[in-house]
C-alpha positions in Angstrom: 21.8 144.7 17.8 21.4 141.1 17.0 21.0 138.4 19.5 24.3 136.4 19.0 26.6 139.7 19.3 24.4 140.6 22.5 24.9 137.2 23.7 28.7 137.3 23.2 28.8 140.8 25.2 27.1 139.6 28.3 29.3 136.8 28.4 32.3 138.8 28.3 31.0 141.4 30.9 30.3 138.3 33.3 33.9 136.8 33.0 35.3 140.2 33.2 33.3 140.8 36.6 34.5 137.5 38.0 38.1 137.9 36.9 38.6 141.3 38.5 38.3 140.2 42.1 40.7 137.3 41.7 43.3 139.5 40.1 42.9 141.9 42.6 43.2 139.3 45.5 46.2 137.7 43.6 48.0 141.1 43.4 47.5 141.9 46.9 48.7 138.4 48.1 51.6 139.2 45.8 52.3 142.4 47.6 51.9 140.8 50.9 54.5 138.1 50.1 56.8 140.9 48.8 56.5 142.6 52.2 57.0 139.5 54.0 60.3 138.8 52.5 61.4 142.3 53.2 60.6 142.0 56.8 61.8 138.6 57.3 65.3 139.5 58.3 64.1 142.1 60.7 61.9 139.5 62.4 65.0 137.0 62.5 67.0 139.7 64.2 64.4 140.4 66.6 64.1 136.7 67.7 67.9 136.2 68.0 67.9 139.5 70.3 65.1 138.1 72.2 66.9 134.8 72.6 70.2 136.4 73.7 68.4 138.6 76.3 66.8 135.5 77.8 70.2 133.6 77.8 71.8 136.6 79.7 69.0 136.7 82.1 69.0 132.7 82.8 73.0 133.3 83.3 72.6 136.2 85.6 69.9 134.0 87.4 72.7 131.2 87.9 75.2 133.3 89.1 72.9 135.3 91.6 73.2 133.9 95.3 69.8 133.6 96.7 69.1 134.3 100.5 67.8 131.5 102.8 63.8 132.6 102.5 63.9 132.5 98.6 65.9 129.1 98.6 63.4 127.7 101.1 60.4 129.0 98.9 61.9 127.6 95.7 62.0 124.3 97.3 58.9 121.8 97.2 56.7 121.9 100.2 57.9 119.4 102.9 57.0 118.9 106.3 60.1 120.6 108.0 58.1 121.1 111.4 60.6 120.0 114.4 59.5 116.9 116.2 58.9 117.3 119.8 61.5 115.5 121.6 61.5 115.6 125.3 64.4 113.7 127.1 63.1 114.4 130.4 60.7 111.4 129.9 63.4 109.1 129.1 66.1 107.7 131.5 68.3 110.2 133.0 71.9 108.8 132.6 74.7 110.6 134.1 77.5 111.1 131.7 80.1 113.0 134.0 81.0 116.5 135.2 81.3 119.2 132.7 81.3 122.9 132.5 78.0 124.6 131.6 79.6 127.9 130.3 79.5 127.5 126.7 81.5 129.3 124.1 80.2 132.5 122.6 78.6 132.7 119.2 80.8 133.7 116.2 79.5 137.0 115.4 82.1 138.1 113.0 81.1 139.9 109.8 82.7 140.3 106.4 84.4 143.3 105.1 81.9 146.2 105.0 80.9 147.3 101.7 79.4 151.0 101.1 75.9 151.3 99.9 74.9 147.8 101.0 72.2 146.2 103.2 72.9 143.1 105.6 70.6 140.4 106.4 70.8 138.3 109.2 69.4 134.6 108.7 65.5 135.2 108.7 65.5 138.9 109.9 64.7 142.0 107.7 67.5 144.2 106.2 69.5 146.3 108.3 71.5 149.2 107.2 75.1 148.8 106.8 76.6 151.3 108.9 79.9 149.6 109.5 80.7 146.2 111.7 80.9 148.2 114.9 77.4 149.6 114.6 75.9 146.4 113.5 77.4 144.3 116.4 76.1 147.1 119.0 72.6 146.3 118.0 70.6 144.5 120.8 68.9 142.2 118.3 72.0 141.2 116.5 73.6 140.5 120.1 70.9 138.2 121.2 70.7 136.0 118.1 72.5 132.8 117.7 72.7 133.0 113.8 76.0 133.6 112.7 75.3 133.6 108.9 75.5 137.0 107.4 74.3 137.8 103.8 75.0 141.3 102.1 72.8 142.4 99.2 73.8 144.8 96.8 71.9 148.0 96.4 72.0 150.5 93.8 75.8 151.3 93.1 76.1 154.7 91.1 79.4 155.6 92.6 82.6 156.1 90.2 84.6 153.8 92.3 83.3 150.2 91.5 83.0 148.0 94.6 83.4 144.1 95.0 79.8 143.4 94.6 79.4 145.5 91.6 82.4 143.9 90.0 81.3 140.5 90.4 77.9 140.7 89.2 74.8 142.8 89.5 72.5 141.7 92.2 75.0 139.2 93.8 74.6 138.3 97.2 77.6 137.9 99.7 77.0 135.0 102.3 79.0 134.6 105.7 80.2 131.4 107.5 76.9 129.5 107.5 73.4 129.5 106.2 71.6 126.8 108.5 67.9 127.7 108.5 66.4 128.8 111.5 63.8 125.7 112.2 67.1 123.5 112.4 68.9 125.9 114.9 65.9 126.2 117.1 65.4 122.3 117.1 69.2 122.0 118.2 68.9 124.9 120.8 65.8 123.0 122.4 67.7 119.5 122.6 70.8 121.4 124.2 68.5 123.3 126.8 67.1 119.8 127.6 70.7 118.5 128.2 71.9 121.3 130.4 68.5 121.2 132.4 68.9 117.4 133.1 72.6 117.8 133.9 72.1 120.7 136.3 69.3 118.7 137.9 71.4 115.8 138.3 74.3 117.6 139.8 72.3 119.4 142.3 70.0 116.4 143.3 71.7 113.1 142.8 68.8 111.2 143.5 67.5 112.0 139.9 70.3 109.9 138.4 68.7 106.7 137.1 72.1 105.2 135.4 75.6 106.1 135.5 77.5 105.9 132.0 80.3 103.8 133.5 77.8 101.4 135.2 75.9 100.6 132.1 76.8 97.1 130.5 78.7 97.0 127.3 76.3 97.0 124.3 76.3 93.8 122.4 78.4 93.4 119.1 78.3 91.1 116.1 81.5 88.8 116.2 84.2 89.5 113.8 84.6 87.5 110.8 87.5 85.0 111.1 89.1 85.5 107.6 91.9 83.0 108.5 92.4 79.7 106.6 91.5 77.9 110.0 88.2 79.9 110.1 87.6 78.9 106.3 88.0 75.3 107.3 85.7 75.7 110.1 83.0 77.2 108.0 83.1 74.3 105.6 81.6 71.9 108.1 84.1 69.2 107.1 83.4 65.7 108.8 86.4 65.2 111.6 89.2 62.7 110.9 91.0 60.9 113.4 94.5 61.2 112.1 95.8 58.1 114.2 93.1 55.8 112.4 93.7 57.1 108.9 95.2 54.8 106.8 96.8 55.8 103.6 97.5 53.6 100.6 101.1 52.6 100.5 101.2 51.7 96.8 100.5 55.4 96.1 103.7 56.5 98.3 106.7 56.6 96.3 109.7 57.3 98.9 112.8 58.8 97.4 115.9 57.9 99.4 118.6 59.1 97.3 118.7 62.6 96.0 120.5 63.2 92.6 121.8 66.1 90.8 123.4 65.8 87.3 124.6 68.9 85.5 126.7 69.5 82.5 128.0 72.7 80.7 129.9 73.6 77.9 131.5 77.2 77.9 133.8 78.7 75.3 135.3 81.8 74.3 136.8 82.8 70.9 138.8 85.5 69.5 139.8 86.3 65.8 142.8 88.9 65.0 143.4 89.7 61.5 147.2 89.7 60.2 147.1 93.5 59.8 145.8 94.4 63.0 147.6 97.5 64.1 148.3 96.0 67.6 148.9 92.4 66.4 147.8 89.4 68.5 146.8 85.9 67.9 143.6 84.0 67.5 142.4 82.2 70.2 139.5 79.5 71.1 139.0 78.1 74.5 136.6 75.3 75.4 135.6 74.4 79.1 133.7 71.3 79.8 132.3 70.8 83.4 130.3 67.6 84.6 128.7 67.2 87.9 126.9 64.4 89.7 125.7 65.1 93.2 124.1 62.3 95.5 122.7 62.9 98.8 120.9 60.7 101.3 117.3 61.9 101.9 117.3 62.9 105.6 113.5 63.1 105.8 113.5 59.2 105.9 116.9 59.1 107.4 117.5 61.9 109.9 120.2 60.2 111.8 122.6 59.4 108.9 124.7 61.7 106.8 125.5 60.7 103.2 127.0 63.2 100.5 129.0 62.4 97.5 130.2 64.5 94.6 132.0 63.4 91.5 133.1 66.4 89.4 135.3 66.7 86.0 136.6 69.8 84.6 138.5 70.0 81.3 139.7 73.1 79.7 141.2 73.4 76.4 142.9 76.5 74.7 144.4 76.8 71.3 148.0 77.9 71.0 149.0 79.2 67.7 152.0 80.7 69.1 153.0 77.0 70.1 155.1 75.3 67.5 155.0 72.1 69.2 151.3 71.6 70.2 148.3 72.7 68.5 146.4 72.9 72.1 147.2 73.2 75.8 145.2 72.0 78.5 144.4 74.9 81.2 142.5 72.6 83.5 141.9 68.9 83.8 140.6 67.7 87.4 138.8 64.7 88.2 137.6 64.9 91.8 135.5 63.0 94.2 134.3 64.2 97.5 132.5 62.2 100.0 131.1 62.8 103.5 129.3 60.7 105.8 128.3 60.3 109.3 125.9 59.1 111.9 124.2 61.7 114.1 125.5 62.5 117.5 123.3 65.5 118.8 121.0 68.1 117.0 122.7 69.0 113.7 126.2 67.2 114.5 127.5 63.9 113.2 130.4 61.6 113.9 131.9 61.7 110.2 134.3 60.2 107.9 135.4 62.4 104.9 137.4 61.5 101.9 138.7 63.7 99.1 140.5 62.2 95.8 141.6 64.3 92.7 143.7 63.7 89.8 144.4 64.6 86.2 143.4 62.1 83.2 145.3 63.8 80.3 148.7 64.8 79.7 149.9 68.1 79.7 152.9 69.8 78.4 155.2 73.1 78.8 154.9 75.7 76.0 157.2 74.7 72.9 158.3 71.5 74.7 157.8 67.9 75.1 158.5 68.2 79.0 155.7 66.5 80.5 153.9 68.6 83.6 151.1 66.5 84.3 149.4 63.2 83.4 147.2 60.5 85.2 147.8 60.3 89.0 150.5 62.4 88.5 149.8 64.1 90.7 147.1 62.4 92.6 145.9 63.2 95.9 143.7 61.2 98.5 142.8 62.5 102.0 140.7 60.6 104.6 139.7 62.1 108.1 137.8 61.2 111.0 135.9 63.6 113.1 132.9 65.6 113.6 130.4 67.2 110.9 127.9 69.9 110.9 125.1 70.1 108.5 122.4 72.6 108.1 119.6 73.9 105.7 117.2 76.6 105.9 113.5 76.3 105.7 113.3 77.8 102.2 116.3 75.6 101.0 118.0 78.7 99.7 121.2 77.8 101.9 122.9 74.7 102.6 126.3 74.1 104.3 128.3 71.3 105.8 131.3 71.8 107.8 133.9 69.1 109.2 136.7 69.2 111.5 138.9 66.0 111.3 141.6 65.7 114.1 142.9 62.6 112.5 143.7 62.7 109.0 145.5 60.8 106.2 147.0 62.2 103.1 148.6 60.5 100.1 150.3 61.9 97.2 151.3 60.0 94.1 153.3 60.7 90.8 153.5 57.3 89.0 155.6 58.3 86.0 159.0 59.1 85.6 158.6 61.6 83.0 157.7 64.4 85.6 160.0 65.9 88.1 158.7 64.4 91.5 160.0 67.3 93.6 157.3 69.5 91.9 155.1 67.4 94.4 157.2 67.3 97.3 157.8 63.6 96.7 161.1 61.9 96.8 162.9 61.1 93.5 163.0 57.5 94.1 159.5 56.9 95.3 156.1 57.1 93.4 153.9 58.3 96.7 154.2 60.3 99.9 152.1 59.7 103.0 151.4 62.1 105.5 149.2 62.3 108.8 147.8 65.3 110.1 144.3 67.1 110.5 142.2 68.7 108.0 139.2 70.7 108.0 136.5 71.3 105.1 133.7 73.9 104.7 131.1 73.7 101.8 128.1 76.0 101.1 125.6 76.7 98.5 123.6 79.8 98.4 120.6 80.3 96.0 120.9 84.3 96.0 118.0 84.3 93.3 116.3 81.5 91.7 118.7 82.2 88.9 122.1 83.2 90.7 123.6 80.9 92.8 127.2 80.8 94.7 129.0 77.8 95.8 132.1 77.7 97.9 134.5 75.1 99.2 137.4 75.6 101.6 139.8 72.6 102.5 142.4 72.9 104.9 145.4 70.3 105.7 148.5 70.2 107.9 150.8 67.6 108.9 152.4 70.4 111.4 155.4 70.6 109.0 153.6 72.5 106.3 150.1 73.7 105.3 148.0 73.4 102.4 144.6 75.2 101.7 142.3 75.0 98.8 139.6 77.9 98.2 137.3 77.5 95.6 134.5 79.8 94.5 131.9 79.5 91.8 129.3 82.1 90.9 126.7 81.2 88.3 124.4 83.3 86.5 121.6 81.3 84.7 120.2 83.5 81.7 117.7 80.4 81.0 117.5 76.8 81.0 120.1 76.3 78.4 122.4 79.3 78.8 124.5 80.5 81.6 127.7 82.7 82.8 130.0 81.3 85.1 132.9 83.1 87.2 135.2 80.4 88.8 138.2 81.6 91.1 140.5 79.0 92.7 143.0 80.1 95.4 145.6 77.6 96.7 148.4 78.1 99.4 151.0 75.7 99.6 154.0 76.1 101.7 155.6 73.1 100.5 156.1 74.7 97.1 159.1 76.7 96.2 158.6 80.5 96.4 160.4 81.9 93.2 157.9 84.4 91.9 156.1 87.4 93.7 153.2 85.2 94.6 155.4 83.3 96.9 153.2 80.3 98.2 149.9 81.6 96.9 148.4 80.5 93.6 145.5 81.8 91.8 143.4 80.6 88.7 140.4 82.5 87.4 138.0 81.8 84.6 135.2 83.5 83.2 133.1 81.5 80.7 129.7 81.8 78.8 127.9 78.9 77.1 125.3 75.9 77.2 124.5 74.4 80.2 121.9 71.7 81.3 120.8 70.2 84.8 118.1 67.9 86.0 117.5 66.9 89.6 115.4 64.2 91.6 115.1 66.5 94.6 111.4 67.6 95.4 
């Protein structure tokens, strides 16, 4: 064999010797990888089963009720030794007589379960032979522990018991699980108290103090939460009120209190010509102006002055009236005055006056017959007497009452186009004077900030006839510019003819809604 061929053969054999181990190891690794892939599912299943078992064990451990010893062992070590307390070396305080006989301990047991064992506090298990058998034992009778623990044992009976239904290994406890070291400390403390008490009862010389003779222990002062207490805590400098001087230029005294109000209320109705019930179009306007002036009694407590000027005008459209396009439902100019000088408390010697008349002309329906005009009629009443004025602290109720035994009443009718007999005036005269007595009552009540009630009652008699006016106004303010008003006026006059069912009684009522505005100088 020639050398080149021999060299190639040797090189081939060397490469083959090196390649065979590598191929063998690669094949074995591939086989191992195939084997791991086959067993991967089994390994994962085993891990999941192990996790489920550990989770079930943890749940069972969480549901298991442990006894006192096991709980104490699981706690970190701490100094639970009872501190020696001897009350004998302290002051002997006699609290009072009592009975040394204490109530017996409660040794009642839970319901007896078959195949169970009972653990009483820190003692060893006792076979459960029934409640009567356990109570009869001397060891249990002498114990002060009322806590009972029932541990489940092997349950192999066909009928499941309470403990087996709940969970395997469940412990059922009694009323208390107080540890023994704490009960021993409490018992030692009670024994000392009983010993000291019996000694003080048999030998009173051993009593150092009586409870009822001890001084009252000091206490911290309660905080003064009132406004006066707050001002004291500020430590403000004292001010002499008599020497205090206020700058007069900054004080503005309001002697006259003005209240001015105006309102325009309306109502409207439209009825088509083919409306099945018929009817007429209607438009009504009611204008009201009021100006009230009072003397400020803060600066003038001995004087009384109340003045009120009012004008009301009501217009109604009259499509059914062939002569007039509108009619006047109300036209009243009225002025009230009440003045006086203080007599005593809230009573005043008073002078009161009332004047009212109509300004526009008014006619009968479908006729030119005039029924009213300026000073036709006109009324003037002046009275002397006593007045009573009152206002509550919250200024929500204000009332004034006057009694005038001496009163003068004047009626006028200055035009010949009106029948004077309608106002009890002779046909050849334009006025009628009467003397008698009158009384008047005024009240303003603010029921709520936006609801007010105002009433006025006026009475007059000349001892031959009787006249009364009763006006009532209920005002509902929706806001500063809108309001609803109910007005009712009752009049009783025995001098008029009673030709209707109303006899001498007259009534006028108006319900209106509209614009209103009021401003006042009252504080």
